[in-house]
N, C-alpha and C positions, 0 to 999 in steps of 0.2 A: 462477665464478673470476673476478677482472679476474687480467689481468698489465699490468705496466709494456712498455711497446712504444716499439721505433721505426718508422718506416713508411718502407723505400727499395724505390724505382722502376725497374726496369730493365726498358724497354721494357712488354709487358704480364706482366711477373712481381714480382710485391708478395710481399715476404715481412716479415710483423708478427708479432715473439713469433718463434714454430717455426712458423707457418706458410706455408707456400709456397703460394700461390695466381695461375693465371693466369687476368685482371681479363678480361672479354669486352666486354659492352654495357650502359650504365645502364638498368634498370627506373624505370619511372614510378612514386613516391610523392610524396605533397603538402609533406610539409618535409623529409625525412630523403633524404639519398641513399643510392640500393640498388643492389648490383652483381651483376650477375650473372656466376660463376665457377668455376672448377672446382680442387680442392685437387690438387695437384699427383703427391704421392706416392700417391695413392688412385684418382687420376681421379674423387673423386666429386664430383659438380654442386654447387654451394652458392652460398644467397646472401648476401650482404655488406651490413649494413644499417648505414652510419655515421652517425651521431647525434653532433652539432657540443655539445660539452657547454656555450658561451656562449648557443646559440641557445635550449636548455632550459630554464636556468637564468635567462634573461630573460623567458619564458614562461610562469618559475615551473611546470615541469612534470619540474621535474628527480625530485620522487618520485613520481610513476606511473611514471617513465621504468624508475628504479630497482624499482616494485614489478614492472613488463613481464616485466624480467629474471628475478628472482626467481621470477616464476612459469613461466614459460617454463623456467627451470631445472629443477622439479620435474617438470612435466608430462611425462609418456609417456601419447601417446594419436594414433589412427592419425586421427582429424581435426585434431590440434592441431601446426604446424607444429613439428619440432623444434630446438632450440639446440641447437647445438656446441660453440661457445667465445663468450669474454665477451672481447674485449682493450681495453685503456683505456690510451691516452696523454694526455700533457695535456691535450691539446685535444677528443680524440673518442673515445668509445666505440665500438668494431667488434663486431656481433653478427654473426657467421658460423654461419646458421641451414639448414635444409633449402631444398633451390629445389622450387618448385612452380609450374609456367608456367601462363598461364591469364589473369593482371594480378590487381587487386583484388578481394576478394568483394563488398567496399562498389560497385565499380563494375557485377558481376554483378547485383548485387541491384537494381540505379538500373533495367538496362539491359529485364530478366526479370520486376522486380516481386517484391513477395514471397511467398513460396508458406504455403502455409497447413497445417496437419497434423493 
């Protein structure tokens, strides 16, 4: 569920809606900003994917992004990253997701080659 929210930054602590997050380092991604963070009240490590609304509208990808969010909200499987919260502001969409280290799956496949089953 999307929430209207204001982003307030104080040092490395960020409040988005009711979520208090301690930001650490940006992670690489092709066209979104992804930050490694900790949800302060629980200590759970998360990844925050920040999607600029103007950029996805310009690339005519807003429908695909909305579909990704819809699907991630519904899926609960050990091999699919969990979506904890969606926060929507006037300019951005913040996806607070399960943090998995090791980089992007695409990079892993390119480096090691595709595996047959």
